[in-house]
C-alpha positions as CSV (number, residue, x, y, z in Angstrom):
1,M,0.0,0.0,0.0
2,T,1.2,3.5,-0.8
3,I,2.9,5.3,2.1
4,I,1.4,8.7,2.9
5,S,3.8,11.3,4.4
6,P,1.8,14.5,5.2
7,S,3.9,17.7,5.0
8,L,3.8,19.7,8.2
9,L,4.4,22.8,6.1
10,S,0.6,23.1,5.8
11,A,-0.1,22.6,9.5
12,D,-1.4,25.3,11.9
13,F,1.5,25.7,14.2
14,G,-0.7,27.5,16.7
15,I,-2.3,24.1,17.5
16,I,0.6,21.8,16.4
17,K,0.0,19.2,19.2
18,E,-3.6,18.8,18.0
19,E,-2.5,18.6,14.4
20,L,0.0,15.9,15.1
21,K,-2.5,13.9,17.1
22,E,-5.1,14.2,14.3
23,L,-2.5,13.0,11.7
24,Q,-1.8,9.8,13.8
25,Q,-5.6,9.2,14.2
26,A,-6.0,9.7,10.4
27,K,-3.5,6.9,9.9
28,A,-0.7,8.9,8.3
29,D,2.4,6.7,7.8
30,W,5.2,9.2,8.1
31,L,5.5,12.9,8.9
32,H,7.3,15.0,6.3
33,L,9.3,17.9,7.6
34,D,10.5,20.5,5.0
35,I,13.7,22.2,6.3
36,M,14.3,25.4,4.4
37,D,17.2,27.8,5.1
38,G,16.1,30.9,3.0
39,H,19.1,30.3,0.7
40,F,18.6,27.0,-1.1
41,V,14.9,28.0,-1.5
42,P,13.3,31.4,-0.9
43,N,11.6,30.4,2.4
44,I,12.5,29.6,6.0
45,T,10.8,26.9,8.1
46,F,12.2,25.3,11.2
47,G,15.5,24.1,12.6
48,P,16.8,21.1,14.6
49,D,15.3,22.4,17.9
50,Q,11.9,22.7,16.5
51,V,12.1,19.2,15.0
52,L,13.1,17.8,18.4
53,S,10.0,19.5,19.9
54,I,7.8,18.0,17.2
55,K,9.3,14.6,18.0
56,K,8.0,14.8,21.6
57,Y,4.4,14.9,20.4
58,T,4.3,12.2,17.7
59,S,5.3,8.6,17.3
60,L,5.1,8.9,13.5
61,P,8.4,8.2,11.7
62,L,10.0,11.6,10.8
63,D,10.7,12.1,7.1
64,V,13.2,15.0,7.1
65,H,13.8,16.8,3.8
66,L,16.8,19.2,4.0
67,M,16.3,22.0,1.4
68,I,19.4,23.8,2.6
69,E,22.6,25.1,1.0
70,H,25.2,23.3,3.1
71,P,23.6,20.0,4.5
72,K,26.9,18.7,5.9
73,D,26.8,21.3,8.7
74,Y,23.3,20.1,9.8
75,I,23.2,16.3,9.5
76,E,24.2,15.5,13.0
77,K,22.0,18.3,14.4
78,F,18.9,16.9,12.7
79,A,20.0,13.3,13.6
80,K,19.4,14.1,17.2
81,S,15.6,13.9,16.6
82,E,16.1,10.3,15.5
83,P,14.3,10.6,12.1
84,Y,13.5,7.6,10.1
85,I,15.1,9.2,7.0
86,I,17.0,12.3,6.0
87,T,16.8,13.4,2.4
88,L,19.3,15.7,0.8
89,H,19.3,17.6,-2.5
90,H,21.7,16.8,-5.4
91,E,21.7,20.6,-6.0
92,S,23.0,21.5,-2.6
93,Q,26.7,22.4,-2.0
94,G,29.4,20.0,-0.9
95,N,30.1,16.3,-1.4
96,I,26.6,15.0,-1.4
97,A,27.6,11.4,-1.8
98,Q,29.7,11.6,1.4
99,C,26.8,13.4,3.2
100,L,24.6,10.4,2.3
101,K,27.2,8.0,3.7
102,D,27.4,10.1,6.9
103,I,23.6,9.9,7.4
104,K,23.7,6.1,7.0
105,S,26.7,5.9,9.4
106,L,24.3,7.4,12.1
107,G,21.9,4.5,11.6
108,I,19.4,6.7,9.7
109,K,18.1,6.0,6.2
110,A,19.3,8.4,3.5
111,G,17.4,9.9,0.5
112,I,18.4,12.0,-2.5
113,S,16.1,14.6,-4.1
114,I,16.2,16.5,-7.4
115,K,14.4,19.7,-8.5
116,P,12.1,19.6,-11.5
117,D,14.7,20.9,-13.9
118,T,17.5,18.5,-12.9
119,D,18.3,15.6,-15.2
120,V,16.9,12.4,-13.6
121,N,20.1,10.5,-14.7
122,V,22.1,12.3,-12.0
123,L,20.5,9.9,-9.5
124,K,22.5,7.0,-10.8
125,K,25.7,8.1,-9.1
126,Y,24.0,8.0,-5.7
127,I,22.2,4.7,-6.1
128,D,24.5,2.7,-3.9
129,Y,24.2,5.1,-0.9
130,I,20.5,5.7,-0.7
131,D,17.3,4.2,0.6
132,M,14.9,6.7,-1.1
133,I,14.7,8.9,-4.2
134,L,12.5,12.0,-3.9
135,I,11.2,13.5,-7.2
136,M,10.0,17.1,-6.7
137,S,6.9,17.6,-8.8
138,V,6.8,21.3,-8.0
139,Y,9.6,23.9,-7.5
140,P,10.6,23.6,-3.9
141,G,10.0,26.4,-1.4
142,F,6.3,26.9,-0.9
143,G,3.2,24.6,-0.5
144,G,0.0,24.7,-2.5
145,Q,1.6,24.6,-5.9
146,K,0.3,22.7,-8.9
147,Y,1.8,19.3,-10.0
148,I,4.1,19.8,-13.0
149,E,2.9,17.6,-15.8
150,N,6.2,16.1,-16.9
151,S,6.8,14.9,-13.4
152,T,5.0,11.6,-14.3
153,Q,7.6,10.8,-16.9
154,R,10.4,11.7,-14.4
155,I,8.9,9.3,-11.9
156,K,9.0,6.5,-14.5
157,Q,12.6,7.2,-15.2
158,A,13.5,7.1,-11.5
159,R,11.7,3.8,-11.2
160,E,13.7,2.4,-14.0
161,I,16.9,3.5,-12.3
162,I,15.9,1.9,-9.0
163,G,15.1,-1.4,-10.8
164,D,14.8,-4.2,-8.3
165,R,16.6,-2.4,-5.5
166,N,14.9,-1.9,-2.2
167,I,14.7,1.9,-2.5
168,Y,11.6,4.0,-1.9
169,L,10.4,6.3,-4.6
170,Q,8.8,9.4,-3.1
171,V,7.0,12.3,-4.9
172,D,6.4,15.7,-3.4
173,G,4.4,18.6,-4.8
174,G,0.8,19.2,-5.9
175,I,-0.4,15.8,-4.7
176,N,-4.2,15.2,-4.6
177,A,-6.4,12.3,-5.3
178,E,-6.0,12.7,-9.1
179,T,-2.2,13.3,-9.2
180,A,-1.6,10.6,-6.5
181,K,-2.9,8.0,-9.0
182,M,-0.7,9.4,-11.8
183,A,2.4,9.2,-9.5
184,V,1.7,5.7,-8.2
185,D,0.9,4.4,-11.7
186,A,4.3,5.8,-12.7
187,G,6.1,3.9,-9.9
188,A,5.9,6.0,-6.8
189,D,5.3,4.3,-3.4
190,V,5.6,7.3,-1.0
191,L,3.5,10.4,-1.5
192,V,4.0,13.7,0.3
193,A,0.9,15.9,0.5
194,G,0.4,19.1,2.4
195,S,-2.4,21.4,1.5
196,Y,-4.6,18.5,0.3
197,V,-4.3,16.6,3.6
198,F,-4.8,19.6,5.9
199,K,-7.9,21.1,4.2
200,G,-10.9,19.3,5.6
201,D,-11.1,15.8,7.0
202,K,-7.5,14.5,7.3
203,A,-8.6,10.9,7.6
204,E,-10.7,11.0,4.5
205,N,-8.1,13.0,2.5
206,I,-5.3,10.5,3.5
207,K,-7.5,7.6,2.6
208,S,-8.2,9.1,-0.9
209,L,-4.5,9.2,-1.6
210,R,-4.0,5.4,-1.0
211,V,-3.9,4.0,-4.5
């Protein structure tokens, strides 16, 4: 069954404990945390201390997505919250392959993500160091964007690169009941959804994404 990882970017942080409780009751599988530094993407979200606070109020596995310029400086800090997986961007600065190895050396799963304009074939050089590929189906930085049409073909390409390896294929951006089916049919097995999950009945919305 498709894994659903709601993005906390769309949550109401004024009632965050209630939001986290509702997500668990709604049978979310993971909790997606978009970490933005205002440099790699034009937005700022939360840091390691905030993630540690979130960890106190949920038993959902943390799916940490580092959209930051220099991930090497923050891997150990975010590892303190004991996330299930930390995903880095190919487009970030530094030796990304080594950063992925560093994540795995801490006993945490490692993922690699690419922006919509990045050639999918760059993923091949990371394939031996990862547990997940994340295809961005919108330009990263803000929630509520529309799914980019050619993302479906990019998901298919990523699935071909994965082959029979035990690697998750996650898609993030513009996911709703319609685009969820497109993504899963193309080979995705983990879906990140923010606005769609948080508008209305979370349980019903999450259920509608399970393809």
